[in-house]
C-alpha positions as CSV (number, residue, x, y, z in Angstrom):
1,X,-16.7,17.9,12.7
2,X,-13.2,17.3,12.3
3,X,-12.0,14.8,9.9
4,X,-10.5,11.4,11.7
5,X,-13.4,11.8,14.5
6,X,-16.7,10.9,15.3
7,X,-19.4,12.0,17.2
8,X,-22.2,10.6,19.0
9,X,-25.0,11.1,21.7
10,X,-25.9,8.2,23.7
11,X,-29.2,9.9,24.4
12,X,-30.8,7.8,21.7
13,X,-32.0,10.8,19.8
14,X,-29.3,11.6,17.5
15,X,-28.1,9.3,15.2
16,X,-24.4,8.6,14.8
17,X,-22.1,10.5,12.4
18,X,-20.0,8.0,10.5
19,X,-17.5,9.2,7.8
20,X,-16.1,5.7,6.8
21,X,-14.6,5.0,10.3
22,X,-15.6,2.4,12.7
23,X,-17.7,3.2,15.8
24,X,-16.0,3.2,19.2
25,X,-17.8,6.0,20.8
26,X,-19.1,6.2,24.6
27,X,-21.0,9.2,25.6
28,X,-20.9,12.7,24.0
29,X,-17.3,12.9,23.0
30,X,-14.9,13.0,20.1
31,X,-12.8,9.9,20.0
32,X,-9.9,9.8,17.5
33,X,-10.1,6.8,15.1
34,X,-7.1,5.7,13.4
35,X,-7.4,4.4,9.9
36,X,-6.3,0.6,9.2
37,X,-3.2,0.7,6.7
38,X,-2.1,-2.2,4.6
39,X,1.4,-2.5,3.0
40,X,1.5,-5.1,0.2
41,X,4.9,-6.1,-0.5
42,X,5.1,-7.5,-4.3
43,X,7.9,-9.5,-5.9
44,X,9.5,-12.8,-7.2
45,X,12.8,-13.7,-5.2
46,X,13.6,-15.7,-8.1
47,X,13.7,-13.3,-10.5
48,X,16.6,-11.2,-9.0
49,X,15.8,-7.4,-8.2
50,X,12.5,-8.2,-8.9
51,X,12.3,-9.5,-5.3
52,X,13.1,-6.2,-3.8
53,X,9.4,-6.1,-2.2
54,X,10.1,-9.2,-0.4
55,X,13.6,-8.0,0.9
56,X,12.2,-4.8,2.1
57,X,9.3,-6.8,3.9
58,X,12.0,-8.6,5.7
59,X,13.7,-5.6,6.6
60,X,10.5,-3.4,7.7
61,X,9.2,-6.5,9.7
62,X,12.1,-5.7,12.2
63,X,11.1,-2.0,12.4
64,X,9.0,-0.2,14.7
65,X,5.8,0.4,12.7
66,X,2.6,1.7,14.1
67,X,0.0,-0.4,15.4
68,X,-2.8,0.3,12.8
69,X,-0.3,-1.1,9.9
70,X,0.0,-4.7,8.6
71,X,2.7,-5.9,6.6
72,X,1.4,-8.5,4.2
73,X,3.7,-10.4,1.2
74,X,1.7,-10.3,-1.9
75,X,4.4,-12.5,-3.8
76,X,3.7,-11.8,-7.4
77,X,0.3,-10.2,-7.1
78,X,-2.4,-11.0,-9.4
79,X,-6.1,-11.7,-8.7
80,X,-5.3,-12.7,-4.9
81,X,-4.8,-9.2,-4.2
82,X,-8.5,-8.4,-4.6
83,X,-9.4,-9.9,-1.1
84,X,-6.4,-8.4,0.7
85,X,-7.6,-4.9,0.6
86,X,-11.2,-4.9,1.6
87,X,-10.8,-4.0,5.0
88,X,-8.3,-1.3,4.9
89,X,-8.5,2.7,4.5
90,X,-5.3,3.0,3.1
91,X,-3.0,0.5,1.1
92,X,0.6,1.0,0.1
93,X,1.9,-1.1,-2.7
94,X,5.6,-1.8,-2.8
95,X,6.9,-3.2,-6.0
96,X,10.0,-3.2,-8.2
97,X,9.3,-0.7,-11.5
98,X,11.6,-2.4,-14.4
99,X,11.8,0.9,-16.3
100,X,14.9,2.9,-17.8
101,X,12.8,5.8,-18.1
102,X,13.0,6.5,-14.3
103,X,15.9,8.6,-13.2
104,X,14.9,8.9,-9.3
105,X,15.4,5.2,-7.1
106,X,11.9,5.7,-5.8
107,X,8.4,6.7,-7.4
108,X,5.7,7.2,-5.3
109,X,2.3,7.7,-6.9
110,X,-1.6,7.1,-7.0
111,X,-3.7,5.0,-9.4
112,X,-5.1,8.4,-11.1
113,X,-1.8,8.7,-12.5
114,X,-2.3,5.5,-14.4
115,X,-5.5,7.0,-16.5
116,X,-3.1,8.8,-18.4
117,X,-0.7,5.9,-19.3
118,X,-1.0,2.5,-21.1
119,X,-2.5,0.5,-17.9
120,X,-0.4,-2.5,-19.2
121,X,2.5,-0.4,-18.5
122,X,2.2,-0.6,-14.8
123,X,1.1,-3.7,-13.7
124,X,1.1,-5.9,-10.4
125,X,2.2,-9.2,-12.2
126,X,-0.5,-9.7,-14.7
127,X,-3.4,-7.8,-13.1
128,X,-3.1,-4.0,-13.5
129,X,-4.2,-1.7,-10.5
130,X,-6.7,-0.4,-12.6
131,X,-8.2,-3.7,-13.2
132,X,-8.1,-4.1,-8.9
133,X,-10.1,-0.9,-8.7
134,X,-12.4,-1.9,-11.4
135,X,-13.3,-5.4,-9.8
136,X,-13.5,-3.9,-6.2
137,X,-15.9,-1.4,-7.5
138,X,-17.8,-4.1,-9.4
139,X,-18.1,-6.1,-6.9
140,X,-19.5,-3.4,-4.6
141,X,-16.7,-3.2,-2.4
142,X,-15.3,0.1,-1.0
143,X,-11.9,0.6,-2.7
144,X,-9.1,1.9,-0.3
145,X,-6.7,4.8,-1.2
146,X,-4.0,3.0,-3.0
147,X,-0.5,4.5,-2.9
148,X,2.3,2.7,-5.1
149,X,6.0,2.8,-4.0
150,X,7.4,1.9,-6.9
151,X,11.6,0.8,-6.9
152,X,13.4,1.4,-9.8
153,X,15.4,-1.8,-10.9
154,X,17.5,-2.0,-14.1
155,X,17.4,-5.6,-14.5
156,X,15.5,-8.8,-13.9
157,X,17.6,-12.0,-14.0
158,X,16.9,-15.8,-13.2
159,X,18.7,-15.8,-9.9
160,X,18.0,-15.4,-6.2
161,X,19.3,-12.5,-4.5
162,X,19.4,-8.8,-5.2
163,X,22.0,-7.0,-7.2
164,X,25.2,-5.0,-5.5
165,X,23.5,-2.0,-7.3
166,X,20.2,-2.6,-5.5
167,X,21.6,-3.8,-2.4
168,X,23.7,-0.4,-2.3
169,X,20.5,1.6,-2.1
170,X,18.6,-0.5,-0.2
171,X,18.9,1.5,3.1
172,X,17.7,5.1,1.4
173,X,15.0,3.0,-0.1
174,X,14.0,1.4,3.3
175,X,13.9,4.9,5.2
176,X,11.6,6.2,2.8
177,X,9.2,3.8,2.9
178,X,9.3,3.8,6.5
179,X,8.5,7.4,6.3
180,X,5.6,6.9,3.7
181,X,4.2,4.2,6.3
182,X,4.3,6.2,9.5
183,X,2.8,9.3,7.3
184,X,-0.1,7.2,5.9
185,X,-0.7,5.7,9.3
186,X,-1.0,9.1,11.4
């Protein structure tokens, strides 16, 4: 059986085969089922460049994105993120990463990377990504495939608006994020 497809026979003698997809089948046919994707934008617009996720949400909301993608503001994250991810196959978390260690503008990774680091170094505003995965598992919830889209920022200031340096890089960052969203949704 091909990944991303289901098969079912309506004769009643066979059992539907489901591999984490919602059944939408009629007769003996293969029907492609699109996975549900959540793009979660985090950030605090009152703290300068930390609000880059929210600025990207505004921009990408104006773009053409696949119909199986939901854009959601997660604000400053925390425990509220637990319930947001339940119904999705894939989640892309967009957030600023205040790190002088990063040389590139963007870092894209999955939570398995975090196992080799100090889990508090990479957090979603007071709750780590590992905590979210652990809580969902403890509650018996299915954990979606999580991808982190981290944007390097050089500073966090107490003001509204992004720095000129970050604004100059924003079109490139937006293009890369749209590409990742379309790739994940297909």
